[in-house]
Backbone bond lengths (Angstrom), bond angles and torsions (degrees), N, CA, C in turn:
res aa  C-N    CA-C-N  psi(-1)  N-CA   C-N-CA  omega(-1)  CA-C   N-CA-C  phi
1 M - - - 1.452 - - 1.523 109.48 -
2 A 1.327 117.48 140.34 1.451 121.85 -177.97 1.524 111.13 -66.21
3 T 1.317 115.20 153.20 1.462 120.36 177.59 1.524 109.90 -72.92
4 P 1.312 118.91 132.90 1.466 120.31 179.53 1.527 111.68 -65.45
5 T 1.313 115.53 149.61 1.449 121.92 172.40 1.530 109.00 -114.80
6 L 1.315 115.44 154.27 1.460 122.43 -177.83 1.519 109.73 -109.29
7 T 1.330 116.47 129.54 1.462 121.51 169.04 1.520 108.16 -124.55
8 Q 1.318 115.55 151.34 1.462 121.04 -177.74 1.521 109.92 -120.21
9 H 1.320 115.27 139.22 1.461 121.38 -171.49 1.525 109.44 -137.16
10 T 1.326 115.27 163.39 1.458 122.23 175.84 1.515 108.92 -127.92
11 L 1.314 115.75 131.25 1.463 122.39 175.71 1.525 108.76 -125.32
12 P 1.330 117.58 152.22 1.463 118.75 175.19 1.526 110.73 -71.62
13 G 1.325 116.24 127.63 1.456 121.59 176.56 1.517 110.71 -110.13
14 V 1.305 116.43 -179.07 1.464 121.53 -176.31 1.520 111.45 -67.32
15 L 1.330 117.49 -42.20 1.465 121.93 -174.88 1.516 113.27 -111.55
16 G 1.304 116.99 6.30 1.460 122.39 -177.47 1.510 108.68 154.43
17 D 1.318 116.08 -172.95 1.461 119.99 -177.83 1.528 111.71 -67.67
18 L 1.333 114.37 146.00 1.463 122.57 169.41 1.521 107.74 -94.73
19 L 1.317 116.85 123.06 1.459 121.94 176.15 1.519 107.46 -94.60
20 V 1.339 116.32 116.71 1.464 121.99 -168.10 1.520 110.21 -119.41
21 D 1.332 117.02 129.46 1.461 123.45 172.77 1.519 109.01 -105.48
22 V 1.322 116.14 132.04 1.471 121.85 177.02 1.514 108.61 -122.23
23 R 1.323 116.24 121.71 1.459 121.83 176.56 1.520 108.19 -117.46
24 T 1.323 116.65 126.74 1.458 120.63 178.47 1.526 108.86 -161.18
25 S 1.315 115.92 157.87 1.457 120.35 177.08 1.523 111.91 -103.94
26 D 1.333 118.05 2.73 1.464 121.38 178.62 1.519 108.92 -151.00
27 R 1.325 116.63 112.24 1.465 121.32 -179.80 1.529 112.39 -100.60
28 V 1.326 116.23 4.55 1.460 120.56 -177.94 1.521 111.39 -104.54
29 A 1.325 116.69 -48.91 1.465 120.44 179.73 1.529 109.12 -86.55
30 P 1.327 117.69 135.79 1.461 119.37 178.40 1.520 111.46 -66.19
31 R 1.298 115.88 141.18 1.455 121.24 177.08 1.522 108.79 -145.75
32 P 1.322 118.28 155.37 1.466 120.14 -179.66 1.532 111.11 -59.61
33 A 1.318 115.64 145.84 1.457 121.39 178.85 1.521 110.15 -110.89
34 V 1.316 116.05 134.39 1.468 122.88 173.37 1.523 107.30 -106.76
35 V 1.320 116.10 120.92 1.453 121.95 -178.10 1.522 109.02 -103.83
36 I 1.333 116.06 128.67 1.460 123.40 -176.00 1.528 108.46 -102.31
37 L 1.341 116.31 127.82 1.461 122.27 -175.82 1.523 110.30 -115.77
38 H 1.326 115.83 118.83 1.463 120.96 177.85 1.529 110.47 -78.06
39 G 1.317 115.99 168.94 1.459 120.96 -178.57 1.519 113.40 -104.71
40 F 1.319 115.56 -165.69 1.459 123.80 179.48 1.528 109.46 -61.12
41 K 1.323 116.46 129.46 1.467 123.93 -174.64 1.529 112.78 66.52
42 G 1.334 117.46 8.39 1.455 120.99 177.49 1.518 111.25 -93.99
43 F 1.332 115.44 175.49 1.464 122.30 176.45 1.525 107.80 -163.81
44 K 1.324 116.15 165.86 1.465 120.95 -168.69 1.525 113.61 -62.59
45 D 1.335 117.48 -25.07 1.459 121.05 -177.60 1.516 112.99 -101.53
46 W 1.344 116.56 9.91 1.459 118.57 178.51 1.523 109.58 -68.90
47 G 1.311 115.45 126.84 1.453 123.94 169.36 1.512 117.62 34.03
48 M 1.333 115.23 -94.93 1.465 122.49 -168.30 1.521 114.35 -80.72
49 F 1.342 117.66 -14.84 1.459 117.56 -170.01 1.542 114.09 -71.62
50 P 1.336 120.55 -43.90 1.475 117.06 176.07 1.533 113.87 -61.34
51 P 1.344 120.23 -43.46 1.470 118.46 175.92 1.524 112.87 -62.48
52 L 1.328 117.04 -36.44 1.458 119.54 176.68 1.525 110.63 -63.43
53 A 1.323 117.06 -46.15 1.463 120.65 179.87 1.524 111.18 -60.69
54 E 1.318 116.25 -41.72 1.463 119.97 178.17 1.528 110.85 -62.78
55 R 1.304 115.99 -42.51 1.477 120.34 -179.82 1.531 110.37 -63.69
56 I 1.326 117.32 -43.48 1.467 121.01 179.59 1.524 110.53 -63.97
57 A 1.333 117.25 -41.43 1.466 120.58 179.74 1.517 110.92 -66.14
58 R 1.324 117.20 -37.95 1.473 120.22 178.76 1.526 111.61 -67.06
59 A 1.314 116.19 -21.57 1.467 120.26 177.96 1.525 112.13 -81.19
60 G 1.327 117.59 -2.01 1.456 120.85 174.52 1.511 115.89 107.68
61 F 1.322 117.00 3.64 1.457 120.96 178.40 1.525 110.29 -99.38
62 T 1.316 115.59 165.79 1.454 120.12 163.73 1.519 106.93 -87.31
63 A 1.330 117.01 123.69 1.468 122.11 -179.81 1.519 108.82 -103.73
64 V 1.321 116.21 126.93 1.458 121.86 -176.77 1.520 108.57 -125.13
65 S 1.318 115.92 125.31 1.468 120.93 174.22 1.524 107.68 -129.90
66 F 1.326 116.23 149.99 1.463 118.49 -177.57 1.514 110.55 -155.87
67 N 1.321 114.87 157.05 1.454 121.15 172.91 1.520 108.73 -86.24
68 M 1.328 117.05 122.63 1.457 119.81 170.51 1.526 108.59 -53.84
69 S 1.324 117.36 145.63 1.458 119.38 -177.23 1.525 111.59 -64.46
70 G 1.326 117.23 -23.07 1.454 121.05 177.00 1.516 113.62 -95.53
71 S 1.319 117.52 10.75 1.468 119.58 176.50 1.522 110.76 -67.94
72 G 1.334 116.23 -29.49 1.461 121.05 -176.84 1.512 114.12 78.90
73 V 1.333 116.79 5.08 1.466 121.32 -172.17 1.524 110.82 -103.03
74 D 1.341 116.08 137.33 1.455 121.29 -179.29 1.526 110.93 -94.43
75 A 1.320 116.38 -173.06 1.463 121.79 -175.91 1.528 112.80 -67.71
76 R 1.321 117.20 -16.70 1.471 120.82 178.49 1.529 112.15 -91.45
77 G 1.353 116.23 -1.92 1.453 119.36 -178.09 1.513 113.73 83.21
78 E 1.335 116.99 19.30 1.460 121.79 179.23 1.525 110.33 -104.37
79 F 1.340 116.11 148.56 1.465 120.69 176.61 1.534 108.41 -79.88
80 A 1.330 114.48 75.98 1.462 121.84 -174.81 1.521 112.91 -83.51
81 W 1.340 116.94 -17.67 1.463 121.11 -176.05 1.534 109.42 -125.42
82 P 1.328 117.65 70.65 1.469 119.90 -176.71 1.527 113.31 -62.35
83 E 1.350 118.41 -27.71 1.460 119.25 179.64 1.527 111.21 -68.87
84 R 1.309 117.65 -34.19 1.466 120.38 175.40 1.529 109.80 -63.51
85 F 1.329 115.67 -43.98 1.467 120.00 176.73 1.522 109.71 -58.57
86 G 1.327 116.18 -44.29 1.453 121.13 -176.16 1.511 114.01 -62.89
87 H 1.335 116.89 -32.21 1.463 120.99 -176.93 1.531 113.00 -99.88
88 N 1.323 116.79 8.67 1.464 119.34 -177.82 1.525 111.29 -68.33
89 T 1.338 115.66 151.49 1.466 122.54 177.60 1.525 109.37 -141.54
90 Y 1.327 115.27 166.11 1.462 119.50 173.88 1.525 111.05 -63.96
91 S 1.321 116.74 -41.48 1.468 119.48 -179.34 1.524 111.10 -62.61
92 A 1.338 117.63 -36.46 1.463 120.66 176.17 1.523 110.38 -63.79
93 E 1.323 117.36 -41.51 1.463 120.02 -179.65 1.527 111.60 -67.39
94 L 1.315 116.95 -39.16 1.460 119.87 176.69 1.519 111.12 -62.70
95 E 1.323 116.27 -40.65 1.470 119.58 178.27 1.521 111.13 -69.32
96 D 1.331 118.11 -39.21 1.466 120.44 175.54 1.527 110.46 -57.36
97 L 1.323 116.48 -45.94 1.462 119.97 179.05 1.524 110.58 -62.96
98 R 1.315 117.96 -41.89 1.466 120.01 178.00 1.532 111.18 -58.26
99 R 1.305 116.47 -38.49 1.473 119.83 179.96 1.525 111.84 -68.15
100 V 1.317 116.90 -36.91 1.467 119.65 175.92 1.521 110.44 -66.42
101 L 1.321 118.11 -44.63 1.463 120.96 178.26 1.530 110.87 -62.33
102 A 1.325 117.05 -38.89 1.468 120.36 178.50 1.524 110.59 -64.18
103 A 1.325 117.08 -39.63 1.464 120.17 179.31 1.525 111.26 -67.03
104 L 1.320 117.09 -36.16 1.460 120.00 175.33 1.527 110.90 -67.49
105 A 1.318 116.44 -38.48 1.463 120.79 -178.00 1.513 112.77 -70.46
106 D 1.340 117.57 -30.33 1.471 118.47 -178.85 1.530 113.23 -100.67
107 G 1.330 117.00 5.35 1.458 120.28 174.08 1.513 114.83 76.14
108 S 1.332 118.10 22.01 1.466 119.18 -176.29 1.530 113.55 -93.47
109 L 1.330 117.21 13.42 1.464 120.69 175.27 1.528 111.67 -111.34
110 G 1.332 115.91 27.95 1.452 120.42 172.93 1.509 115.16 77.00
111 L 1.329 117.48 25.35 1.458 120.80 177.23 1.522 108.76 -152.56
112 A 1.325 115.27 169.47 1.453 119.88 -177.21 1.523 110.87 -60.77
113 P 1.330 117.85 142.01 1.461 120.49 179.43 1.529 111.65 -59.59
114 T 1.308 115.36 146.16 1.461 121.13 174.09 1.521 109.20 -138.16
115 A 1.304 116.23 148.82 1.466 121.60 175.66 1.521 110.66 -125.40
116 R 1.335 116.17 21.03 1.467 121.37 178.64 1.518 108.00 -120.50
117 F 1.337 115.51 119.06 1.452 120.03 -172.71 1.524 112.13 -127.40
118 G 1.324 114.30 145.50 1.448 122.19 163.53 1.512 107.80 -117.21
119 L 1.321 116.56 149.94 1.460 121.31 178.22 1.520 109.07 -122.86
120 V 1.337 115.87 136.71 1.457 121.22 170.19 1.523 106.60 -129.58
121 G 1.343 115.99 119.74 1.451 120.67 -176.23 1.505 111.94 -126.10
122 H 1.330 115.58 139.49 1.459 121.83 178.38 1.523 110.15 -106.60
123 S 1.326 117.05 130.00 1.456 123.45 173.07 1.529 110.72 59.43
124 R 1.340 118.80 -119.23 1.460 120.08 176.98 1.522 110.56 -60.57
125 G 1.330 116.94 -34.96 1.461 120.09 175.50 1.516 112.22 -61.56
126 G 1.329 116.76 -29.60 1.460 120.19 174.37 1.511 111.54 -66.56
127 G 1.332 116.59 -39.96 1.463 119.88 175.95 1.514 112.01 -62.84
128 V 1.333 116.52 -42.74 1.466 121.02 177.63 1.526 109.97 -63.73
129 A 1.320 117.26 -38.47 1.464 120.88 178.39 1.525 111.07 -63.72
130 V 1.334 117.29 -41.25 1.470 120.75 178.25 1.523 110.40 -63.17
131 L 1.324 117.03 -46.39 1.466 120.81 179.92 1.522 111.30 -60.30
132 T 1.322 116.89 -39.02 1.466 120.61 -179.02 1.519 111.72 -74.48
133 A 1.322 117.29 -44.27 1.462 120.95 -178.89 1.520 111.77 -61.68
134 A 1.337 116.27 -28.00 1.465 120.24 -179.57 1.517 112.64 -70.66
135 G 1.347 117.38 -21.45 1.450 119.03 -172.99 1.510 116.59 -124.10
136 D 1.330 118.09 -7.07 1.464 120.95 -177.21 1.529 108.91 -112.22
137 P 1.328 118.18 110.23 1.467 120.33 -175.51 1.523 113.59 -68.67
138 R 1.319 117.85 -11.43 1.467 120.26 178.00 1.522 111.90 -76.22
139 V 1.325 117.30 -17.95 1.464 120.56 177.62 1.526 108.57 -78.35
140 E 1.325 115.93 117.69 1.466 120.90 -173.27 1.524 113.51 -108.52
141 A 1.323 117.45 -10.81 1.467 120.36 178.54 1.521 108.38 -156.62
142 L 1.331 115.80 146.42 1.463 122.04 -174.32 1.522 109.67 -135.03
143 V 1.344 114.95 135.48 1.464 121.64 171.63 1.518 107.35 -130.93
144 T 1.331 117.06 129.98 1.457 119.87 175.26 1.520 109.89 -122.26
145 W 1.326 114.48 138.93 1.459 122.44 177.44 1.529 107.68 -113.85
146 A 1.318 118.13 117.26 1.471 122.22 175.95 1.520 111.48 50.94
147 A 1.314 116.91 44.56 1.474 121.50 -174.29 1.520 111.38 -69.77
148 I 1.323 115.91 143.28 1.458 120.89 174.33 1.524 109.14 -72.25
149 P 1.346 117.29 147.98 1.463 120.49 179.80 1.526 113.39 -100.00
150 D 1.343 117.00 -1.96 1.462 120.20 -173.23 1.520 108.33 -155.20
151 A 1.327 117.08 137.05 1.469 120.50 178.80 1.517 111.99 -68.67
152 Q 1.317 118.18 -31.06 1.463 121.38 -178.64 1.524 109.36 -86.75
153 R 1.323 115.48 102.06 1.463 121.00 -174.44 1.528 113.27 -105.48
154 W 1.332 117.35 -1.17 1.463 119.57 -170.45 1.524 111.72 -130.42
155 A 1.312 119.22 33.56 1.465 122.32 -170.40 1.526 112.73 -54.39
156 D 1.329 118.41 -40.02 1.458 120.75 -176.27 1.521 112.91 -72.75
157 Q 1.329 118.00 -12.74 1.461 121.59 -177.47 1.525 113.32 -104.24
158 V 1.333 116.89 -1.09 1.462 119.87 -172.55 1.528 113.73 -61.63
159 P 1.345 120.80 -45.98 1.466 118.77 -178.23 1.532 113.45 -57.11
160 E 1.326 116.81 -48.48 1.462 120.13 179.37 1.522 111.49 -66.92
161 W 1.305 115.27 -37.29 1.465 121.53 177.65 1.527 110.33 -58.84
162 R 1.300 116.48 -46.62 1.467 119.97 179.96 1.530 110.91 -67.39
163 R 1.321 116.65 -37.23 1.452 119.70 -179.75 1.536 111.19 -62.98
164 R 1.320 115.27 -44.75 1.468 120.13 -177.66 1.525 113.09 -84.38
165 G 1.340 115.99 -22.37 1.469 119.36 -176.79 1.508 113.54 84.34
166 R 1.322 117.75 2.65 1.465 120.98 179.91 1.522 109.76 -164.87
167 L 1.326 114.90 156.39 1.456 122.75 164.50 1.521 107.51 -107.79
168 D 1.315 116.41 148.98 1.458 120.59 173.93 1.520 108.26 -97.14
169 I 1.315 116.11 118.64 1.464 122.73 -179.22 1.526 107.76 -106.63
170 V 1.317 117.06 120.63 1.454 121.41 -177.61 1.524 110.15 -94.86
171 N 1.320 115.32 126.85 1.455 120.50 172.68 1.526 106.74 -79.87
172 S 1.333 116.01 107.10 1.457 119.98 -174.37 1.528 112.62 -63.53
173 R 1.322 116.51 -23.97 1.468 120.50 -179.03 1.521 111.74 -74.84
174 T 1.338 117.16 -39.33 1.462 120.98 -173.72 1.521 113.86 -113.04
175 G 1.345 116.36 -16.02 1.451 119.69 -175.19 1.518 114.03 82.06
176 Q 1.322 117.39 -2.56 1.462 121.64 -179.67 1.527 109.91 -66.59
177 V 1.334 116.44 136.53 1.459 121.83 177.81 1.524 108.46 -98.43
178 L 1.325 115.57 120.95 1.458 122.07 -176.95 1.521 110.00 -108.61
179 P 1.327 117.92 140.36 1.464 119.17 177.16 1.520 111.22 -81.62
180 L 1.307 116.34 145.54 1.463 121.51 170.02 1.526 106.23 -129.50
181 Y 1.323 115.11 106.03 1.454 121.07 -175.74 1.538 110.06 -80.03
182 T 1.310 116.27 -178.30 1.462 120.60 -175.18 1.524 113.06 -83.40
183 D 1.336 118.32 4.80 1.466 120.87 179.47 1.516 111.83 -54.08
184 V 1.334 116.30 -42.42 1.463 120.02 -176.20 1.527 110.65 -68.68
185 L 1.338 117.91 -36.01 1.461 120.60 175.98 1.531 110.93 -63.21
186 E 1.314 115.17 -45.53 1.464 119.89 -179.43 1.523 110.89 -64.73
187 D 1.329 116.43 -36.78 1.460 120.86 178.05 1.526 110.44 -62.83
188 I 1.329 116.63 -44.29 1.465 120.39 -179.38 1.524 110.40 -64.58
189 E 1.327 117.09 -38.16 1.465 120.36 179.30 1.528 111.74 -68.56
190 R 1.325 116.78 -43.63 1.467 120.87 -178.16 1.516 111.94 -69.68
191 N 1.326 116.96 -33.20 1.461 121.39 -171.41 1.526 111.41 -122.14
192 A 1.320 115.36 40.83 1.470 120.33 -174.16 1.528 112.22 -55.86
193 E 1.317 117.33 -43.84 1.461 119.89 -177.68 1.523 111.26 -68.75
194 G 1.323 117.08 -43.93 1.459 120.57 -177.99 1.510 113.74 -70.69
195 L 1.339 117.47 -19.88 1.460 121.53 -179.57 1.527 111.97 -106.75
196 D 1.319 116.77 15.84 1.465 121.98 178.95 1.529 108.24 -81.07
197 I 1.329 116.30 101.32 1.468 120.53 -173.47 1.529 112.40 -67.36
198 P 1.335 120.37 -46.58 1.477 118.23 176.64 1.529 112.72 -60.03
199 R 1.330 116.89 -38.58 1.460 119.25 178.20 1.533 110.32 -62.94
200 A 1.333 116.53 -42.14 1.463 119.91 176.92 1.523 110.86 -63.17
201 A 1.337 116.81 -39.02 1.467 120.29 178.40 1.526 111.20 -57.50
202 G 1.330 115.53 -34.16 1.460 119.71 179.01 1.509 113.90 -66.88
203 R 1.329 117.48 -17.59 1.470 121.14 -179.84 1.519 112.89 -98.96
204 I 1.311 118.02 -2.73 1.461 120.10 -177.89 1.521 110.28 -76.14
205 A 1.312 115.03 126.38 1.467 120.51 -179.46 1.525 112.06 -116.05
206 V 1.329 117.35 -3.72 1.469 120.52 -178.02 1.526 109.65 -90.01
207 P 1.329 117.61 160.76 1.461 120.20 177.82 1.533 111.39 -60.24
208 W 1.328 115.75 130.71 1.466 121.83 -173.29 1.523 109.09 -130.10
209 L 1.322 115.35 124.41 1.463 122.63 174.69 1.526 107.74 -107.11
210 L 1.332 115.97 122.91 1.456 122.25 -173.81 1.529 108.16 -116.78
211 L 1.339 116.61 114.63 1.460 122.71 -175.62 1.532 110.00 -115.43
212 H 1.332 116.98 137.66 1.469 119.23 -178.97 1.523 109.88 -155.09
213 G 1.328 115.89 139.51 1.455 121.78 175.70 1.516 111.48 -85.93
214 E 1.316 117.24 138.79 1.459 120.98 -177.82 1.528 112.63 -77.35
215 R 1.327 118.32 -11.36 1.465 121.84 176.36 1.529 111.01 -109.19
216 D 1.300 116.05 28.40 1.466 122.02 179.64 1.525 108.78 -74.48
217 A 1.336 116.46 113.83 1.463 120.97 -179.99 1.520 112.57 -89.22
218 A 1.329 117.97 -11.88 1.467 121.78 -178.35 1.523 111.80 -92.65
219 V 1.330 117.53 -43.58 1.469 123.44 176.87 1.517 106.12 -130.05
220 D 1.309 116.81 106.27 1.453 120.90 -174.31 1.527 111.19 -56.95
221 V 1.317 115.82 146.59 1.463 121.14 -177.75 1.520 112.41 -60.57
222 S 1.330 117.50 -20.01 1.464 119.97 176.01 1.528 111.62 -60.04
223 A 1.333 117.47 -21.01 1.467 121.09 176.36 1.516 111.06 -59.01
224 A 1.322 116.99 -35.64 1.465 120.68 178.88 1.526 110.48 -62.84
225 D 1.336 116.56 -40.10 1.461 120.41 178.69 1.527 110.89 -67.15
226 T 1.339 116.09 -40.98 1.465 120.66 179.53 1.525 110.79 -60.26
227 L 1.315 117.00 -47.32 1.461 120.74 -177.97 1.527 111.00 -69.59
228 A 1.322 116.95 -41.59 1.469 119.71 -179.65 1.527 111.01 -63.26
229 A 1.349 116.31 -39.47 1.469 120.09 -179.94 1.516 111.36 -67.86
230 A 1.337 117.40 -30.61 1.463 121.38 -177.93 1.520 112.93 -83.99
231 A 1.327 117.21 -17.63 1.460 121.35 -171.07 1.526 112.20 -64.10
232 G 1.329 114.84 139.15 1.458 120.16 176.87 1.514 111.73 -69.52
233 T 1.322 116.25 -42.02 1.459 123.00 173.46 1.515 106.71 -113.09
234 P 1.318 120.38 121.62 1.461 120.75 -174.61 1.530 111.95 -55.61
235 P 1.320 117.41 125.97 1.463 119.69 176.63 1.522 110.92 -78.01
236 R 1.317 115.30 164.57 1.461 118.97 167.53 1.528 107.14 -84.23
237 V 1.314 117.35 121.64 1.459 122.42 -177.00 1.527 109.26 -106.62
238 M 1.330 115.72 129.57 1.460 121.41 176.19 1.527 108.73 -125.07
239 R 1.319 116.05 122.26 1.465 122.29 176.59 1.529 109.08 -103.11
240 F 1.318 115.54 145.35 1.461 121.05 -179.90 1.529 107.97 -119.95
241 P 1.332 117.92 104.51 1.468 121.50 -169.29 1.520 114.69 -56.56
242 G 1.320 118.63 -34.77 1.463 120.03 -176.03 1.509 114.75 -101.20
243 A 1.326 117.42 5.80 1.468 120.17 -168.59 1.519 112.84 -94.36
244 D 1.341 114.75 145.38 1.458 121.79 176.07 1.535 109.86 -96.15
245 H 1.324 116.50 -161.74 1.465 121.32 -173.18 1.526 112.75 -63.65
246 T 1.328 117.55 -31.33 1.469 120.84 -178.44 1.529 111.50 -111.49
247 F 1.319 117.06 17.05 1.466 122.67 178.94 1.530 111.40 56.62
248 G 1.346 114.77 31.42 1.457 120.85 177.38 1.507 115.21 93.03
249 A 1.324 118.59 -6.24 1.463 121.05 -179.60 1.521 110.84 -68.18
250 K 1.320 116.45 146.93 1.459 123.46 178.00 1.526 109.98 -124.34
251 H 1.319 114.66 163.21 1.466 120.87 170.29 1.524 108.12 -129.48
252 P 1.342 117.18 125.49 1.471 128.07 1.25 1.535 111.80 -63.38
253 W 1.321 114.28 159.14 1.449 122.47 -177.25 1.520 110.44 -55.77
254 A 1.341 116.12 129.96 1.459 121.56 -179.59 1.519 112.14 -122.04
255 G 1.337 116.49 12.92 1.455 120.30 177.51 1.519 112.94 100.58
256 L 1.325 114.89 168.94 1.458 122.25 -177.49 1.517 111.89 -73.49
257 T 1.314 115.79 137.77 1.460 121.34 164.62 1.526 107.82 -90.71
258 E 1.323 116.67 170.42 1.467 119.74 178.22 1.527 110.68 -61.70
259 D 1.347 116.19 -42.74 1.463 119.60 179.78 1.528 110.94 -65.14
260 L 1.317 116.50 -45.99 1.463 119.36 -176.68 1.527 111.22 -66.37
261 A 1.319 117.52 -34.96 1.464 120.00 176.60 1.526 110.26 -60.33
262 Q 1.343 116.90 -40.55 1.461 119.67 178.44 1.522 110.57 -69.52
263 V 1.340 117.46 -38.52 1.461 120.93 177.65 1.525 110.20 -61.29
264 F 1.326 117.48 -44.82 1.468 120.85 176.11 1.533 110.09 -58.47
265 D 1.326 116.37 -49.16 1.466 120.64 -177.16 1.526 110.91 -59.17
266 E 1.325 116.54 -48.80 1.465 119.85 -177.01 1.527 111.54 -65.79
267 T 1.321 116.82 -36.51 1.466 120.91 179.16 1.519 110.73 -64.46
268 V 1.313 116.69 -48.57 1.471 120.43 -178.74 1.528 110.35 -65.43
269 K 1.325 117.77 -40.53 1.470 120.26 178.39 1.527 111.12 -63.37
270 W 1.331 116.46 -37.07 1.468 120.07 -179.40 1.519 110.68 -62.57
271 F 1.340 115.80 -46.61 1.463 118.17 178.73 1.522 111.32 -69.16
272 G 1.316 117.09 -33.85 1.459 120.21 176.64 1.518 112.14 -63.54
273 R 1.315 116.35 -32.85 1.471 120.38 -179.36 1.535 112.10 -80.08
274 W 1.330 116.64 -40.02 1.458 119.82 -168.37 1.528 115.27 -109.59
275 L 1.330 116.82 -10.73 1.463 119.04 -177.79 1.522 110.79 -118.31
C-alpha cells in the first residue's frame, strides 16, 4: 500500500476557520473517510491525534482531523483565539463537523468525493460523534474514546458562572487562563433535546466501539456504562484497568503506551471490519 501524504486545508467554520488535515494514499479513487474529533481543550495536533491519523491512513482510509472553530487553537497548536474558545458551543461543533463531512462529500478537500464515513471522538468529541452518528446515515461506524455521557458538565458551577458571565478555564499545560462564557449553557438550554447524548445513543444503529480507561479522572468510567445502557444497538465496550483519560498519551507526543497501542489497534480493526 502506498505511503499516505498529508495536505492541509481551510474551511469556513461557525466561529472562525476550520484547520483541516487530510491524510490518504489515494486522492483519485474514492475511499471511506475516518474523521477524528478532539475534545474540550483539545486540538488536531494534540499528542496522540497525528499518530492516530497516520495509522488510520496507512490502513487504507482517508484520515481527516481538524480544529473545531471554537477550539481557539491556531496552526502552531497555541490558544491564539481565546474569544473563540469562550463562545464555543456544542451546536457550533456539530455544524463544524457537518461542514467537514460536506466538503468530503463534494470533493473540495483535494480528493475524490466520498459519502462513507467513520467517526472516532475523544471525550467531548466522543459526545459530538454520538450526536452525529445518531442522525447522519452516511456514518457507518463509530468509535468513542472516554466519551462524555452528558452535555452539561458543569452543573455545580452554573450559579457563579451566570453571576460572573464566564468561567475561567486553566490550560494545565501552559497555565493560560481561557474564558468560557455562558453561550454553551444557553445552547444546552435551547437545544436540550438535540444535545441529549444518551437519547442520541438510543438511535445509533451502526457498529459502535466504546473504549474507556478505569482511572479516567476527567470523565469517570461510569460514563461507559451510561452510554452502553442507553444505546439502541449494544456497543462493544472495552475497559482499560490502568488507563487514564488519554490512555497514557502526552503532549508533546512521547510515544505509545501499552494501553494506547491497544486502543489504536482496536480502533483501526473496527473500521477495517465495518467500514
